[in-house]
C-alpha positions in Angstrom: 22.0 -91.3 6.1 23.9 -89.2 3.2 21.0 -86.8 3.0 21.0 -86.0 7.2 24.1 -85.9 7.0 24.3 -83.1 5.0 21.6 -81.7 6.7 23.9 -81.5 10.0 27.0 -80.2 8.4 24.6 -77.1 7.0 25.2 -77.5 2.8 22.1 -76.2 1.5 20.4 -78.2 -1.1 19.2 -76.9 -4.3 15.9 -76.9 -3.6 17.0 -74.8 -0.2 18.1 -71.9 -2.5 14.7 -72.3 -4.4 13.0 -71.2 -1.6 15.5 -68.9 0.0 16.6 -71.1 2.5 20.2 -71.1 3.7 22.0 -72.3 7.0 19.5 -71.0 9.1 16.2 -71.6 7.5 16.9 -75.5 6.9 13.8 -77.2 7.4 13.9 -78.7 11.1 13.4 -82.8 11.1 10.2 -84.0 11.4 10.1 -84.9 15.1 10.9 -80.7 15.9 7.9 -80.6 13.5 5.8 -82.8 15.7 7.0 -80.2 19.2 5.6 -76.9 17.2 2.6 -78.7 16.9 2.3 -80.0 20.5 3.8 -76.3 21.5 0.4 -74.9 20.0 0.3 -75.1 16.3 -2.7 -74.7 14.0 -4.0 -77.3 11.9 -6.4 -80.0 11.2 -5.5 -83.1 13.8 -2.8 -80.6 15.8 -2.7 -81.7 19.1 -3.1 -78.7 21.5 -1.2 -78.4 24.5 1.0 -81.1 24.5 -2.2 -83.4 25.2 -4.1 -85.8 23.2 -7.7 -85.2 22.8 -10.1 -88.0 23.9 -13.4 -88.6 24.4 -14.5 -89.8 27.8 -17.9 -91.7 28.3 -20.7 -90.3 29.3 -21.0 -92.3 32.9 -17.3 -92.3 33.8 -18.1 -88.2 32.7 -20.8 -88.2 35.3 -18.7 -90.0 37.7 -16.0 -87.8 37.7 -18.2 -84.0 38.1 -18.5 -83.2 34.6 -21.0 -82.0 32.4 -21.8 -84.4 29.5 -23.9 -84.9 26.9 -25.7 -88.4 26.9 -25.8 -90.8 23.9 -28.6 -90.9 21.6 -29.5 -94.3 21.2 -31.1 -95.6 18.6 -34.0 -97.5 19.5 -34.7 -100.8 17.8 -38.0 -101.1 15.9 -40.8 -103.6 18.1 -40.3 -107.3 17.3 -43.1 -109.1 15.5 -44.5 -111.0 18.7 -45.4 -107.5 20.1 -48.2 -107.2 17.5 -48.9 -110.9 17.0 -49.8 -111.1 20.5 -52.9 -108.6 20.7 -54.0 -109.9 17.5 -54.3 -113.3 18.6 -55.7 -111.7 22.0 -58.3 -109.3 20.0 -59.3 -112.4 17.8 -59.7 -114.9 20.8 -62.1 -112.5 22.1 -64.3 -110.4 19.0 -63.8 -113.1 16.1 -67.7 -113.7 15.0 -68.9 -116.8 15.6 -69.4 -118.1 12.1 -65.7 -117.2 10.9 -62.6 -119.7 11.5 -59.5 -119.4 11.4 -55.7 -120.0 13.1 -52.1 -119.0 13.0 -49.9 -120.8 11.1 -46.9 -121.3 12.8 -44.3 -122.0 9.8 -42.0 -118.7 10.4 -40.5 -120.0 13.5 -37.4 -121.1 14.3 -36.2 -124.6 14.5 -33.8 -126.8 14.6 -32.6 -128.4 11.4 -34.2 -132.1 12.2 -37.3 -130.1 12.8 -37.2 -128.3 9.4 -36.2 -130.9 7.4 -39.4 -132.9 8.9 -41.4 -130.2 8.2 -40.4 -130.1 4.4 -40.9 -133.7 3.9 -44.5 -133.2 5.5 -45.1 -130.5 2.3 -45.0 -127.5 4.4 -44.8 -125.1 2.5 -43.2 -120.9 2.8 -44.5 -118.3 2.3 -48.3 -118.7 3.7 -49.5 -116.0 5.9 -49.5 -115.6 9.7 -53.3 -115.9 10.0 -55.4 -117.9 7.6 -59.5 -117.1 7.9 -62.3 -118.4 6.4 -65.4 -116.9 5.9 -69.0 -117.8 6.4 -69.2 -118.4 2.7 -66.0 -120.2 2.4 -63.9 -117.8 1.1 -60.2 -117.7 2.8 -58.5 -114.6 4.2 -55.0 -114.1 4.7 -53.3 -112.2 7.6 -49.6 -111.4 7.2 -47.9 -109.4 10.2 -44.3 -108.1 9.6 -42.3 -105.5 12.0 -41.6 -102.2 11.0 -38.6 -101.7 8.8 -39.1 -105.8 7.4 -41.0 -106.4 3.9 -41.8 -109.5 3.0 -40.0 -112.7 1.3 -39.6 -113.7 -2.0 -42.2 -117.0 -0.9 -44.6 -114.0 0.8 -44.4 -112.0 -2.5 -45.1 -115.0 -4.3 -48.2 -116.2 -2.4 -49.4 -112.3 -1.9 -48.8 -112.0 -6.0 -51.3 -115.8 -6.2 -53.8 -114.0 -3.7 -54.1 -111.0 -5.7 -54.4 -112.9 -9.1 -57.1 -115.3 -8.1 -59.0 -112.9 -5.8 -58.3 -114.0 -2.3 -58.5 -111.3 0.4 -54.7 -110.7 1.5 -53.6 -107.9 3.8 -50.2 -107.2 5.2 -49.9 -105.1 8.3 -47.2 -103.5 10.1 -49.4 -101.5 13.1 -52.3 -102.3 15.1 -54.1 -99.9 13.5 -53.4 -101.1 9.8 -54.7 -104.9 11.4 -58.1 -103.5 12.6 -58.8 -101.6 9.0 -58.1 -104.9 7.4 -60.9 -106.6 9.9 -63.1 -103.7 9.0 -62.9 -104.6 5.4 -63.2 -107.7 6.5 -66.1 -107.8 8.6 -65.3 -110.4 11.0 -65.1 -109.0 14.3 -68.1 -108.8 16.6 -67.1 -104.9 17.3 -65.9 -102.0 15.5 -62.9 -100.8 17.0 -62.5 -97.6 14.1 -64.3 -94.8 13.3 -66.0 -94.6 10.2 -66.1 -91.2 8.3 -69.8 -89.2 8.4 -68.9 -87.5 4.8 -70.5 -88.0 1.9 
């Protein structure tokens, strides 16, 4: 209060003298400075013409007849189920009759009671989505993943074991990768990929 009283009585402070300020050049109070910004003062964060700048939602702007730039929404990656179902349909229709296989539903969401029961029944984590046996009894493992997702720690452990013991293991994010894996395994009755004729 003493400082503001000195300003009101027109007494210059030592800092004012160093800056060449007298009674006519004293610094204005904060509210006066804000007022100059409102009247068109330039500078970062200043408010033009005394009005606060606001972002109008695109839909509201269109209803008001304004030209708006549509927001670019990020498209989520397809869920794993959108890949799983076509693969299952492909296997039902084109798997060779001397091959057998099944889906292992160990990754589905369950309530705690069911999960505890499966754990007591020795259900192990990390096993693939599809498990096949070739006509000579060799296991083949296929793991499907949603784009952007990687193998879990238990799945990495299972994959490492398969590689160490020469068990064919494939992890796929797209249908093209699945078809290439099936072509390497030669487990389908038809061929969906084109083989290169070079060499």
